[in-house]
C-alpha positions as CSV (number, residue, x, y, z in Angstrom):
1,M,-4.0,25.6,-1.2
2,K,-3.5,25.1,-5.0
3,T,-4.8,22.0,-6.7
4,R,-2.0,19.8,-7.9
5,V,-2.3,18.5,-11.4
6,V,0.2,16.3,-13.3
7,I,0.2,16.9,-17.0
8,K,1.9,14.5,-19.4
9,V,2.8,15.6,-22.9
10,G,3.8,13.1,-25.5
11,S,6.7,13.5,-28.0
12,L,4.6,15.0,-30.8
13,A,3.2,17.6,-28.4
14,V,6.7,19.2,-28.0
15,T,8.7,18.0,-31.0
16,D,8.4,17.8,-34.8
17,E,7.6,14.4,-36.3
18,T,10.7,14.5,-38.4
19,G,12.8,15.2,-35.3
20,G,13.9,18.3,-33.3
21,V,12.4,20.5,-30.7
22,S,9.3,22.5,-31.6
23,Y,9.7,25.9,-29.9
24,S,6.2,27.0,-30.9
25,K,4.6,23.9,-29.3
26,I,6.5,24.3,-26.1
27,E,5.8,28.0,-25.9
28,A,2.0,27.3,-26.2
29,I,2.2,24.6,-23.4
30,V,4.2,27.0,-21.1
31,N,1.7,29.8,-21.8
32,E,-1.2,27.6,-20.7
33,L,0.6,26.2,-17.7
34,Q,1.2,29.8,-16.5
35,H,-2.5,30.5,-17.1
36,L,-3.5,27.5,-15.0
37,K,-1.4,28.9,-12.1
38,T,-3.7,32.0,-12.0
39,K,-6.7,29.6,-11.8
40,G,-5.5,27.9,-8.6
41,Y,-3.6,25.0,-10.1
42,A,0.0,23.8,-9.3
43,P,1.1,22.0,-12.4
44,I,3.7,19.3,-12.6
45,L,4.9,18.5,-16.1
46,V,5.9,15.1,-17.3
47,S,7.5,15.7,-20.7
48,S,8.5,13.2,-23.4
49,G,10.5,14.2,-26.4
50,A,14.2,13.9,-25.5
51,I,14.9,11.0,-27.9
52,N,13.0,12.6,-30.8
53,S,14.7,16.0,-30.1
54,G,18.2,14.5,-30.5
55,R,17.9,11.6,-32.9
56,S,18.8,13.6,-36.0
57,F,22.3,14.2,-34.5
58,V,23.1,10.4,-34.2
59,K,23.5,8.0,-37.0
60,R,20.7,5.3,-36.9
61,P,22.2,1.8,-36.5
62,E,21.5,-1.0,-38.9
63,E,21.6,-3.6,-36.2
64,K,18.5,-3.9,-34.1
65,K,20.5,-4.7,-31.0
66,M,22.1,-1.3,-31.2
67,M,18.8,0.6,-31.0
68,I,18.9,1.0,-27.2
69,S,22.3,2.7,-27.3
70,F,21.1,4.9,-30.3
71,Q,18.1,6.0,-28.2
72,Q,20.2,6.6,-25.1
73,A,22.6,8.8,-27.2
74,A,19.7,10.6,-28.8
75,A,18.2,11.3,-25.4
76,A,21.6,12.6,-24.0
77,I,21.6,15.2,-26.9
78,G,17.9,15.9,-26.9
79,Q,17.2,16.4,-23.2
80,P,19.2,19.7,-22.8
81,L,17.8,20.9,-26.1
82,L,14.3,20.2,-24.8
83,M,15.0,21.9,-21.4
84,K,16.5,25.0,-23.1
85,A,13.3,25.4,-25.0
86,Y,11.3,25.3,-21.7
87,V,13.7,27.7,-20.0
88,D,13.4,30.2,-22.9
89,A,9.6,30.0,-23.0
90,L,9.4,30.5,-19.2
91,T,11.8,33.5,-19.3
92,H,9.0,35.5,-21.1
93,H,6.9,35.0,-17.9
94,K,9.8,35.7,-15.6
95,S,9.4,32.2,-14.3
96,H,11.7,29.2,-13.8
97,C,11.6,25.4,-14.2
98,A,13.6,22.5,-12.8
99,Q,14.6,19.2,-14.5
100,I,14.0,15.9,-12.7
101,L,15.3,12.7,-14.4
102,V,14.2,9.4,-12.9
103,T,14.1,5.6,-13.5
104,H,11.8,2.9,-12.2
105,E,14.4,2.1,-9.5
106,D,14.0,5.5,-8.0
107,F,10.4,4.7,-7.1
108,K,11.1,1.3,-5.8
109,E,13.7,2.4,-3.2
110,R,12.0,4.3,-0.4
111,K,14.7,6.8,0.2
112,R,15.0,7.8,-3.4
113,F,11.2,7.9,-3.7
114,L,11.0,10.4,-0.8
115,N,13.8,12.5,-2.3
116,I,11.7,12.8,-5.5
117,R,8.6,13.7,-3.5
118,N,10.4,16.3,-1.3
119,T,12.2,17.9,-4.2
120,I,8.9,18.4,-6.1
121,N,7.2,19.8,-3.0
122,R,10.0,22.4,-2.5
123,L,9.8,23.4,-6.2
124,I,6.1,23.9,-6.0
125,E,6.4,25.9,-2.8
126,N,8.8,28.2,-4.6
127,D,6.6,28.6,-7.7
128,I,9.0,26.7,-9.9
129,L,7.7,24.3,-12.6
130,P,8.9,20.7,-12.1
131,I,9.6,19.0,-15.4
132,V,10.0,15.3,-15.1
133,N,11.3,12.8,-17.7
134,E,12.6,9.3,-17.7
135,N,16.4,9.2,-17.6
136,D,16.7,7.5,-21.0
137,T,20.5,7.8,-21.0
138,V,21.0,5.3,-18.2
139,S,17.7,3.3,-18.4
140,Y,17.8,-0.1,-19.8
141,E,15.3,-3.0,-20.1
142,E,15.3,-4.2,-16.5
143,I,14.8,-0.8,-14.9
144,T,13.1,1.4,-17.5
145,V,9.8,3.0,-16.6
146,G,8.9,2.0,-20.1
147,D,6.8,5.0,-21.2
148,N,5.9,8.4,-19.7
149,D,2.3,7.4,-19.1
150,Q,3.6,5.0,-16.4
151,L,6.0,7.7,-15.2
152,A,3.1,10.2,-14.9
153,V,1.2,7.7,-12.8
154,M,4.0,7.3,-10.3
155,I,4.6,11.1,-10.1
156,T,0.9,11.6,-9.5
157,E,0.9,9.2,-6.6
158,A,4.2,10.5,-5.2
159,T,3.1,14.1,-5.2
160,D,-0.5,13.6,-3.9
161,A,-1.8,15.2,-7.1
162,E,-5.6,15.3,-7.5
163,K,-5.7,14.9,-11.3
164,L,-3.7,13.5,-14.1
165,I,-4.0,14.9,-17.7
166,L,-2.6,12.8,-20.5
167,L,-2.3,14.9,-23.7
168,T,-2.2,12.8,-26.9
169,E,-3.4,13.0,-30.5
170,A,-6.8,11.3,-29.9
171,D,-9.4,13.3,-28.1
172,G,-10.0,10.7,-25.4
173,L,-11.2,7.1,-25.5
174,F,-13.3,6.0,-28.4
175,N,-15.2,2.7,-29.0
176,K,-12.9,2.1,-32.0
177,N,-10.1,3.8,-34.0
178,P,-11.1,7.6,-33.8
179,K,-10.1,7.9,-37.5
180,E,-13.1,5.8,-38.4
181,A,-16.1,7.9,-39.4
182,D,-18.6,6.2,-37.0
183,A,-16.2,6.2,-33.9
184,K,-17.9,7.5,-30.8
185,R,-16.0,9.1,-27.9
186,F,-16.7,8.3,-24.3
187,D,-17.3,11.6,-22.4
188,E,-17.1,10.1,-18.9
189,V,-16.0,6.7,-17.6
190,D,-16.5,5.3,-14.1
191,F,-13.6,3.7,-12.3
192,K,-15.4,0.3,-12.4
193,D,-16.2,0.3,-16.1
194,D,-14.8,-2.4,-18.3
195,F,-12.8,-1.6,-21.5
196,S,-12.3,-5.1,-22.8
197,G,-14.4,-4.5,-25.9
198,V,-12.6,-1.4,-27.0
199,K,-10.2,-1.7,-29.9
200,F,-7.2,0.6,-29.4
201,A,-5.5,2.6,-32.2
202,A,-1.8,2.1,-32.8
203,K,0.8,4.3,-31.0
204,T,2.3,7.3,-32.8
205,S,5.4,7.0,-35.0
206,V,7.7,8.6,-32.4
207,G,6.1,7.6,-29.1
208,R,6.6,4.5,-26.9
209,G,3.1,4.5,-25.5
210,G,-0.4,4.5,-27.1
211,M,-4.0,4.3,-25.8
212,D,-3.3,0.9,-24.3
213,T,-0.6,2.3,-22.0
214,K,-2.9,5.2,-21.1
215,I,-5.7,2.8,-20.1
216,K,-3.2,0.9,-17.9
217,A,-2.3,4.3,-16.3
218,V,-6.0,5.0,-15.7
219,R,-6.4,1.5,-14.1
220,K,-3.7,2.3,-11.6
221,L,-5.0,5.7,-10.5
222,T,-8.8,5.7,-10.6
223,P,-9.3,2.9,-8.0
224,I,-7.3,4.9,-5.5
225,G,-9.4,8.0,-6.0
226,V,-7.5,10.1,-8.7
227,D,-9.3,11.5,-11.7
228,V,-7.6,11.0,-15.1
229,I,-8.4,13.1,-18.2
230,I,-7.3,12.0,-21.7
231,G,-7.6,14.5,-24.6
232,T,-5.9,15.9,-27.6
233,F,-3.1,18.5,-27.8
234,L,-4.1,19.4,-31.4
235,I,-6.6,22.0,-30.2
236,E,-5.9,25.5,-28.9
237,N,-5.6,25.7,-25.1
238,P,-6.0,21.9,-24.7
239,L,-5.5,21.9,-20.9
240,T,-8.1,24.6,-20.1
241,R,-10.5,22.9,-22.5
242,L,-10.1,19.5,-20.7
243,L,-10.4,20.9,-17.2
244,E,-13.6,22.8,-18.2
245,R,-15.0,19.5,-19.6
246,K,-15.3,20.7,-23.1
247,G,-13.7,17.6,-24.7
248,G,-11.7,14.5,-24.0
249,T,-12.6,11.7,-21.7
250,L,-12.8,12.0,-17.9
251,F,-12.1,8.8,-16.0
252,K,-13.6,9.3,-12.6
253,G,-11.7,8.2,-9.6
254,N,-13.1,6.1,-6.8
255,P,-15.0,8.5,-4.5
256,E,-13.7,6.4,-1.6
257,K,-10.1,7.5,-1.8
258,Q,-7.4,5.1,-0.7
259,T,-5.8,6.4,2.5
260,S,-2.9,3.9,2.8
261,R,0.2,5.3,1.3
262,R,1.8,1.9,1.0
263,K,-1.2,0.5,-0.9
264,T,-1.3,3.5,-3.3
265,W,2.5,3.1,-3.9
266,L,2.0,-0.6,-4.7
267,S,-0.8,0.3,-7.1
268,T,1.3,2.7,-9.1
269,V,4.8,1.2,-9.3
270,V,3.6,-2.2,-10.4
271,K,5.4,-3.3,-13.6
272,N,3.0,-3.5,-16.6
273,D,4.8,-6.5,-18.2
274,A,5.6,-8.7,-15.3
275,W,3.1,-11.1,-13.6
276,I,2.5,-14.6,-12.2
277,V,-0.6,-16.6,-12.9
278,V,-2.2,-18.5,-10.0
279,D,-4.6,-21.4,-9.8
280,E,-8.2,-21.3,-8.6
281,G,-7.4,-22.4,-5.0
282,C,-4.7,-19.7,-4.6
283,S,-7.0,-17.0,-6.0
284,L,-9.8,-17.9,-3.6
285,A,-7.4,-18.0,-0.6
286,L,-6.0,-14.5,-1.4
287,Q,-9.5,-13.0,-1.8
288,K,-11.0,-14.6,1.3
289,S,-8.3,-14.0,3.9
290,T,-5.1,-12.1,4.6
291,T,-2.5,-14.6,3.6
292,S,0.8,-14.7,1.8
293,L,1.0,-16.0,-1.7
294,L,2.7,-19.4,-1.7
295,P,4.7,-20.8,-4.7
296,I,2.6,-23.9,-4.8
297,G,-0.3,-21.9,-6.2
298,I,1.7,-20.4,-9.1
299,K,1.0,-21.9,-12.6
300,K,3.0,-19.5,-14.8
301,V,5.6,-16.8,-14.7
302,H,5.7,-14.0,-17.3
303,G,8.1,-11.2,-17.9
304,V,11.5,-10.1,-16.5
305,F,11.6,-8.8,-12.9
306,K,13.9,-8.8,-9.9
307,R,13.4,-9.5,-6.3
308,G,11.7,-6.4,-4.8
309,D,9.8,-5.5,-8.0
310,V,6.1,-5.0,-7.7
311,I,4.4,-7.5,-10.0
312,Q,0.9,-8.5,-10.9
313,V,-1.0,-11.6,-9.8
314,K,-3.4,-12.9,-12.4
315,H,-6.1,-15.5,-12.5
316,K,-8.2,-16.1,-15.7
317,N,-6.6,-13.1,-17.4
318,K,-7.7,-10.8,-14.6
319,T,-5.3,-9.0,-12.2
320,I,-6.5,-10.0,-8.8
321,A,-3.6,-8.5,-6.8
322,V,-0.2,-6.8,-6.9
323,G,2.7,-7.3,-4.6
324,I,6.4,-7.2,-4.0
325,S,8.1,-10.3,-5.3
326,E,10.4,-12.3,-3.0
327,F,12.2,-13.8,-6.0
328,D,13.5,-12.7,-9.4
329,F,11.7,-14.2,-12.5
330,K,14.2,-17.0,-12.9
331,E,13.9,-18.1,-9.3
332,M,10.1,-17.8,-9.4
333,E,10.2,-20.1,-12.4
334,L,12.1,-22.7,-10.3
335,V,9.8,-22.5,-7.3
336,K,6.4,-22.3,-9.0
337,G,4.1,-25.1,-8.1
338,K,6.4,-26.3,-5.3
339,K,5.8,-26.6,-1.6
340,S,7.5,-24.1,0.7
341,G,9.6,-26.8,2.2
342,E,11.1,-27.6,-1.2
343,I,12.4,-24.1,-1.9
344,G,15.7,-24.6,0.1
345,T,16.6,-27.6,-2.1
346,L,16.0,-25.5,-5.3
347,I,17.6,-22.2,-4.4
348,E,20.7,-21.9,-2.1
349,N,20.2,-19.3,0.6
350,A,16.6,-18.8,-0.5
351,P,15.4,-15.3,0.6
352,S,11.9,-16.5,1.5
353,K,9.5,-19.4,1.7
354,V,6.6,-17.3,0.2
355,A,6.4,-15.8,-3.3
356,I,4.8,-12.5,-2.0
357,H,4.5,-11.8,1.7
358,K,1.0,-10.8,3.0
359,D,2.4,-7.4,4.2
360,N,3.5,-6.6,0.7
361,L,0.3,-7.7,-1.1
362,L,-2.6,-5.6,-2.3
363,I,-5.7,-7.4,-3.3
364,K,-7.6,-5.7,-6.1
365,T,-11.3,-5.0,-5.5
366,D,-12.0,-3.6,-8.9
367,H,-11.1,-6.6,-11.1
């Protein structure tokens, strides 16, 4: 059985910085993906670049509030251009690819999640390269995956991939901005290691992510047993080089792999920018026993989320748990610090008396 590996390429790995598809970059990636197949790998590609591929065709708006529609229009133009380049490059190998466009909502809803998983399984069985991207044309602030590092995490979990490779400009994780002369690269990092002292470099001019989002991706996968490798695409045969451990940074997954599919799902679909802060008593109760999270223990609500979203639970700036919220962010603001018996007077037809039910709560052991 082939080893499944998810490979995420950023915008500059497949497009020109000034805009437009780079056929030479895509051809190089496709050539190496085909080579990996001969080495026993089943690659799944998460490709950025749609917005940058199409933005030169759309007039850039002067008003900031119009930027989302500008990006959506650019993506609508750029996505088929990007896919055409992949199709053309694969034709030389007498091979085929398939396009899969998703949003965060597709991973939250169980039926859609299974459809994504089953589709990718069938494609791999038929030796067809799955190419996944966020559906930027229909995504908006409340449902957007946010960046393709997060998307790659969710695809890795959904497809039971053993490894995730994140190709970027920097050749892995450094102790400071890699452009500084005395910057040192971490060759290998254990899943329990702390990155709080590391200063991350800024994101690229055309990307939505950056090293910070990549570390968040790492933090979601390594505790459940998945290895993550971060390295540069600016070197010839970057994937082979990283898999042979000749560069980049390997983030080692927990040797005790998580076997619960529900818990791995919770770990990977959690929203990066949505959380609640709980008090000392609530934090201790959650970690000592299997109990639901009650509103009375909540001190602060951060970010935009809906009922059913997976959010973080924090205490003293540490994420101690993740779970499915029983309220949206506005309702959670109303019920925070209140006793369960008071909820009915604050919210008509309240959906629950708890903030996160114990069956939908994953306590983090690596914080």
